[in-house]
N, C-alpha and C positions, 0 to 999 in steps of 0.2 A: 933761728932754730924753732921748729915746730914740735910740740909735745903731743904724743899719741896716748890717748886714754884707752886701754884695752877693753874696759867694760862697755864702752860705747861702740867700739869698732866691730866686735863680733855680731851683735844684733843687726847692725847695718849691712854687713855682708850677707847675712841670712835673708834679709828682705830683698836684696839685689838678686840673689839666686832664685828666689820665688818669683820675682817679677819676670826674669828672663824665661823661666819655665812656662809661665802663663802665656807670654808672647809667642813662644814656640808651639805650644800645644793648643792654644785658643782658650778663651774664657769659658769657664764652666765645663761640664762633661759633654763630649761629642756623642750624638746619637748614632750608634753603629748600624741601626736597622734602616739604612738608606742606600741608594745607588744613584747612578747618573745615566744620562742619555745623550748620545751624539747622533745627529741625523742630518741629511742633506735635502734641501727643498729644490725641486725642479718643476718646470712647466711641461706642457704637452710635447714640446720639442726638445726636451732634456736640457734646456737652458737653466742656469742657477737663478733662484729667486732671492733677491737681496732685501734686507730690512723688513722681513716678516716678523711679527710679534708672536712669541711662542711661550706658552706656560702650561702648567698642569692644573686641572680642576682641584686637585688635592694640595696644591702648593701655589696658589695664585699670586702670592706676594713675591715669588721668584720668577721674574720675567726677563727674557733675553730676546735678541734680534738676530736674524740670520746674517752671515757675513757675505763677502764678495763672492765666495764660491758656493753660497747657498747653505753653508753648514751652520748649525746652532748646537749649543751644549747646555743642558740643564743638570744642575748638581743638587744633591741632597733631596732627591725625590723619594717618597716613602716606598719601601719594598712592596711588591704586589702589582696589581693591575692599575694603571694610570690612564686617565683620559687626557690626552695632550690636545690643546686648542692652538690652532695656527691661524692668524689673522693677517690679512694684507689688503690694502685699499683696492687692488686690481684683481683680487682672486676671491672666490667663494671661501667662507670660513670652513676650515677643515677640522673634524673631530677624529683623532687617531688614538687607538687604544694600544698600549704596549705594556709588556710585563717587565717590571724593574726588579732586578735581583740585588740582594744586600751586598754592599761593598764591591759591586761590579759595575762596569760601564756597558750599557746596552747600545749596540751600534745598528742603525738602520741605514742601509745603503742609499735609499732615496725615498722621498715622499712626494708624489705628484699632486700639484694643486690645479683646480679647474678655474677657468676665467670666471669673472664675477657674474656674467650672464648665464652661467650653467645652472641647471636646476639643483636644488638641495638634494643631497643623496638620500637622507632619511628626514622626513618632515611630517608635520601634523600628527605627532604621537599623541594619542588620546586614550583615556581610561574610560571604558563603558560601564555597564552594570557590574557591580561588585556584590557578591553574596558572602555567606560565611565560609564557603569552600571554593568559590570560583571568582574569576575576574576576566572581563573582556578587554582586549588590547587591540587598538586600531592604529595604523600608520600608513604612510605612503613612501614610495621610493621613486627615484628619478627615471628608472626603467624597470622592466620585469626582472625580479630577483627573488631568490630564496633566502630568507633571513633566519637568524637564530634569536631566541628570546632568552636572555640570561636573567635569572631571578633568584631571590633568596631574602633572608631577613637582615642581611648586611650588604654593604657595597662590594663585598667579596662574592656575592651571589651564591655560587655553589651548585646551582641546577640550571640546565639549559634544555630547551626544546627547539626543534627545527621544523620549518615549513616543508610541505611535501612537493609543492610546485611553485614555479616563479610567477609573480604578478606585480603590478604597480600599486594596487590598493589592497592592503593586508588586514586580516582579522585573525585573531587567535584567542582561544578560550583557555586560560590557565586553570587547571583542575587540582583537586586534592590538596587545597590550601588549608591552613589552620585558622579557626575562628579568632576574631579579635586580635589580629596580628598585623604589624606593619611590614610590608614587603617592598624591597627595592627591585627594579628591573631596568634593563636597557635592551635596545634592539641592535643587532650587529650582523654584518655580512662580510664575506671575503670577495675581493674583485678577482679578475682573471689572472692576476699575478700574485695572488694570495695576500694582498694588502688588506688589513682589517679596518673596517669603518663602523663606528658605533654612534648611537644617539647619546644624549645626556642621560643621567640617572634620574629615574622617576620612582615615585612611591605611591602606594595605596594602602588602605586599611580594610581588612575583611570585617564583616559585620559580626555582631555578638551572637554566638551560638547558631545552631542549625534552625533556620526559620521553619515554622509549621507549614503544612500544605494549605493552599488557599481554599475558601469556601467553594462548594461545587456549583452553586447557582445563587443568584440574587434577583429579586423582582420587586418592582414598584406596585403596590396594591392599588386598587381602584381609588381614584381621587374623589373625595366627597366633601371636603371642606377647604375653603380658601386658605392658603399658607400652611397646609398640613400635608405631609407626605409620609406614608407608612411603607416600611421595607420588610421583606421576609426573605430568609436565606436558608440554605442547607449546609450542614457541616462538611468539612473536608473528608475525602474518602478515608484517609488515615488521620483520625482526630485525637490520638492519644496524647500528643504534646500540646494540644490547644487548651489554653487557660481562659480565653475569652475572645471578644471581638471589638474592633474599632470601626467607626463609620465615617466616611468622607463624602463631601459634596463638591462637585465641580460645575460652576456655571460655565457655559461654553466659552472657550478661549481664555479662561482664567485659571488660576492655580487651584489645586485640591485643598480643601479646608476640612479639618476634622470637626465633626459636629456633636459628638458625644463627649461627656465629661469623663467619668471613670470608665474603665474597661467593662464592657457588657459581659456579665457572667450569668450562665444558666438560662439564657434566652437566645432565640434566633429571630427576633423581631425588634424593630425600632421605629419610633415615630418622630419625625423631624417637625416640631411645632413652630419652627422659625424658617420654614422654607421660603426661598425667594420666588416671587410670582412674576408671571409675564416674561419668563426667560426659558431658554432651552438648557437643561442641565442633566447631569448623570450622577448617580451615586455609586459608591464602592464600599465593599465590606472586606476587611482583612482579619485573619486569625492572628492571635497573639499568644506566645508561650510564656512560661513562668519567668524567663529572663527579659521579657519585654520585646523580644524580636517579633517583627511582623511578617506575615506572609505576603505574597504578591496580591494585588488587588483583583477582586472579582467585581466586574463593572456592569451596571445596568445599561440598557440601550439609552440613547439620547432621548429625552422626553420633554415635551412642552408642559411646563407647570402653568395651569390656567391663569389667565389675566391678560392684560394688554401688553403686547411686546413693547419694551421700553426704548430699545436702541436698534440701530441698523445691525443686521446680522447676516452672516453667510453660512449656509448649510453645505457641508462638503460630503462627497461620496464616503469618506472615511467615517462620517458621523452615523451612517445608516446601520440599522433602520431607525428612523425617528418616529417615536410613538406620539400620537395625538389622541388624547382621551377626553378633551373638552374643546369648546370653540377656541380657535386661534384668531386673534384680532390684531391686525396690523393698522395702527392709527396713522393719521396724517403726519407727514414729516419723517416717517420711518420706512425704510426699504428692506425687505427680506430677499436676499439673493440665494438661489438654489443652484448648486453646481451640477454638472452632468453626472449621471450614475447614482444620484441620491434616491433614497426610497423613504416614503412616508407610509406608516401603517396606522390606519385610522380606526378608532374604536367604534363599535356598533351602537354605543349609547353615549349621550352627552352627560358627563359626570355632574356638571353644575346646572343642567337643564336651563340654559340661557339662550339668547339669540332669537332669530326669527323662527327657527325650528328647535323647540325645547327638548325634543327627544333625540335629535341626531347632531353629530359634530358637523360644524361648518367652518370654512376659512373665510373670514370677513376682511376685505382689503379696503381701507380708507386711504392708506398711503400708497405704497407700490410693492408689487410682488414680481420679481424677476426670476423666471424659471428658465435656466440655460441648459436644457437637455440637448443631446445630439442624437442623430439616427442610430449610432452605435451604442450610445449610453443614454437612454431616455431617463427622465425623472419619473418615478412611479409612485402613484397613490393607490394603495391596496388595502384590503380589510385587515385589521388587527386580530379580530376574533369573529365569532359567528359563522354562519354557513355560507357567506358570500352571496347573500340575497341581493336583489336588485335595489332595494331601498336601504342599503347599509348606512350611507352617510349623505350629507346635504350638499356636498360639493364646494366649489370656489365661487365666491361672490365678490366681484370687483365693483366697488360702489363709488369710487371717485378717482380722478386723475389730477387733482389740484396741486398735489405736492409730489407728483411723479407718475410717469406713464408705466403701467404694468405691461409685462411681456410674458407670454406663456409659449415656450418653444420646446417641441419634442417632449411632451408629457403624456404619460399613459394613466388614464383615470378609469376606475372600475366601480360599479355598484352604487350609483347615486339615486336618491329618492326623487329628485326633481331634475332640473337642468344641472348637468355636471359642472358647467362653467356658465355663470350668469354675469353678463357685463352690463353695467348701468353707469358708465362713465363717459367722458367726452372722447377719450381715445384709448386704444389698446393695441398690442401687437400679438397676433396669433399665427402660429405655423407648426406643422408637424404634430398636431394634437391627435391623440388616439383615445376615443371614448367607447367603452364597451359595457354591455349588460347593465344599462341604466335606464331610468324612466325617460330622461331627456338628454339631448346632446349639449349644444351651446345655444344660449339666448343672448341677443344683443338688443338693447333698448336705449333709445335717445343718444346713440353714439354720433357725435357731430363731425368727426374727422374720418377720412378714408381708412378702412380696415381691410387688409387682404388676408382672408382665411385660406392659407395655402397648404397643400400636401397634408391634409387632415383625413382621418379615418373614423367613421362612425359605424358601429356594428351592434346589433341586438339592442335597438332603441325602442322602447315601448310606445313612445309618443312621437315627438318631432326631433329630428336630428339637428337641424339648424333653424332657429327661429329669429326673425328680424322684425323689429317693431320701431317704426319711425326713426330710421337711421339715415344719415345723409348719403353715404356711399359705402356699400359693402360689396366686396368681390370674393366669391367662393371659387377657388381655382385649384386644379390638379388634385382633386380630392375624391374620396370614395365613401359612399353611404350604402350599407347593406343591412338587410333585415330590420328596417325601420318602419314604423307605422306610416309616418309622413316624412318625406325627405327634407324639403325646404318649405317653410311657411313664412310669408312676408305680409306685413300690414303697414300701410302708410296713409296719411291724410293729406298729402301734398305731392304733386307731380314732380317736384324738385328732387325728391329722394330717389337715389339710383341703386338698383340691385343688379349685380352681374353674376351669372353662373357660367363658368367656362371650363372646358376640358375636365369634366367631372362625371363619374358614374353613380347613378342613383337606383337602388333596388328598394322599393317601398311596398308595403302590404296594402296600403290604401291609395295614396296619391303621391306622385313624385315631387311635384311643385304645386303649391296652391296659395291663394290669398289675393290681396289687393296690391297692385303695382303702380308706381308712378312713372319711372323711367327705367325700364328693365331691359336687359339684354341676356338672352340665354343662347349660348353658342357651343358647338362641339361637345354636347352633353348627351349621355345615354341615360334614358329613363325606362326602367322596366317596372311597371306598376299597373294595376287594374284601371286606375283612373288617370294615368298619365299626368297632364298638366291641367290644372283647374284655375282659371282666372276669374275671381269673383268680380273684380272691377279693375279697369284700366283707366287711370286718370289722365295719362298723356295720350293724345289722339292724333298727333302730327308725325307719326313714324318713329317716335322715341322708344317704343316698346318693340323689340325685335326677337323673333324666334328663328335662328339661322343655323343650318348644318347640324341638326340634332337627329338622333335616332330614338324613337319612342315605340316601345312594344307594350300595348295596353288594350283593354277592352274598349275604352274611350280615350283616344289619344290626347286631344285638346278640347277643353270646354271653356268657352268665353261667355260670361254673363253680360257685361257691358264694356263698351270701349272698343277701339280699333287697334289691332295688332298686325304688324308686318310679319308674315309667316312665309319663309322661302327656304329652298335647298334642304328640306328635311325629308326623313323617311319615317312615315307613320305606318306601323305594321302591327298585325296580330299574327304571331308566328303559328298559332293554332288554327288560323282561319275562322275564329269564332268571335271576332270583334263586332261591336255594335256600331259605333260611329267614329269616323276618323277625325273630322273637325266639326264641333258643335258650336253654333253662334246663336245666343239667346236674345240678343238685343234687336228688337223689331224695327228700331229706328235706322239701322244700317244693314246693308247686305253687301259685305265686302267680297272681293274676289282674290283668291289665293293662287299663285302660280309657282312653278318650279318645285313641286313637292311630289313625292311618291306616296300614294295612299293605297295600301294593299291588305286584304284579309278582313275587311269590315263588311257587314251586310249593308250599311249605309255609309258611303264615303264621306258625305258632307251633309250638314243640316243647318239651314238658316244662312248659308253663305254659298258662294259660287266657287267652282274649281275651274281655273283657267285652262286654256288649251295646252299650255306648256307643262301642266301637271300630268302625271302618268299613274298607272295602276299596274305595276309589275312586281313579280316576286323578287325581292332583293337578292336572293341566293346568298345567304350569309355563309361564312366558313363554318360556323357552328362550333363544335368541340364541347368539352366538358371542363370548366364551365363554358357556356355559350358565349362566343366572343363578339358577335354582331359585326364582325368585319366582313366586307364584301369579298366574294371569291373572284378569281380572275375572269370568270365567265359572266359576271353580273353586268347588265347594261347600265346600271346606275353609276358606274365608274366614270361616265362621260355625260352626265345629265344635269349638273348644276348650271347656274347662270353663266359660268365661265367655261362650260364644256368639260368640267372636271367632276370629281366624286361628290355625290350627295351624302348627307347624313353625318353622323358623329365623327367619322374619321376623314371627312373631306377637309377642304381648305377654306376656312371662313376668312373673309377680308375685313371683318369688323374688329 
């Protein structure tokens, strides 16, 4: 017999009842603000997708997998908008947004997944510039779509805006935001059967307070002391909220650095006494309000801070204009590359009064200068200030090629006091150069490698357009010289040096080509000048100097002091019939004979030389025109009079 103690029995029964109740209802209190989701996954052929991982971004600890019929169920999802993530090794990850209702099951008939190689539906979501009241949103879609942007201060968003037209690359500016506020947003669209697709949730924070307007302008004052840069600026147009200013410095291709200590109050000038020298840099001024919010930057032009360039550097079109206020020195081992479309503005005065010309700015190249202009986008060197006078600056001086070969391609240079480009290095590359309104064009001295000066233009040159002094092999080809005092001037002390002028037009006030020549060839060239060609001395006398298939309109077409020159297939003419001598030969030791030339319009066809029987004296009958073209008309007899029975002169066919 067992004895029952009533005092112990009743509490035990009560505990059992409570335990059974807990098992039935679950431990703790159940959150009634939840719902569930049932959906079926299919592929593009409506086949079920099995074993796909499914979860909500707001309840990632609850993960399920789709069954044999592609169906999955998610329970206890928070009521409201949920981002459902669906992942499968063979399909692209899907983000699906669905509204979950409290104490209800939401049913989605089907969700179609794309194969893994399909493009992401919404990608590259990025936040651009954010101000106190605006934010830039960028994203991409896998095809042209119109999207919605849902945004607000919580993940419930509350506000949405829609794009007006479909595109793959999207940009939207959210406006009328509150300052100093964290915003949530997502990008969403509906497909052709009204399925909704959304990005993840993103956040940004607006800046503090409404920023003041930026300063109206900022300039770098004339540089007068090494390592010191002075700035001057004007206040914003609406300056009521401006409490002061901050100053920033940016060495090219580096980050902006603030250079002032306390906010500048009561002044619109600043002097940077620790400026970096020998670099290209720009400065910026920002306005600051009482809350410390800064305006956008007002930025100076890129400026060279005087000194020796320390490192390799590339000047881009976007850097223009680049201001040069003192000598720019490129040392050995350094290469400055200038991209197409860049512009340099050169000051009228050298701030530091240094270099070979203490009054004018010059670019001194001991390392390498690579100017990569194009015909469509040349690199321009123009005056920064002054009246644009001819003696504005001292040009480019290439002094060495030991640590790099300089190249100047498609550059426009204006207003130089001496030679605009002065080459005194072993090698250089020149093409597409345009020099105007300068004292001199280009000068080459002691260049030991072959240099082709091609497709160049020289205009309004007060002295010599192209000067060549003791260079091994210079070729001037496909170029134009107009309104120069002297077109080409050549000096050599050895017959081994070769100078070639080919397919070039020269209009000179004094002499087209003159000087001392060692091994020269002048072919298919037009010279319009009072004194034509003037050979002071010809060092090569065995046929190495040739004048072939040229047209020369001059008072004195060719003047030779010493040496023997092979002259053939040319047209020597004075179109006004006022010429003095066609060919003048002043060396009494030789009496050469020249054949196959047309000499017309001179009172004396030849002096000191003989004109062979194959030479003629006929009116060339040029086409003329304005400007005068010097091309032969169809009725000209000179079309069949060269040594090959073909055309004489500039536009004939030279075999050299």
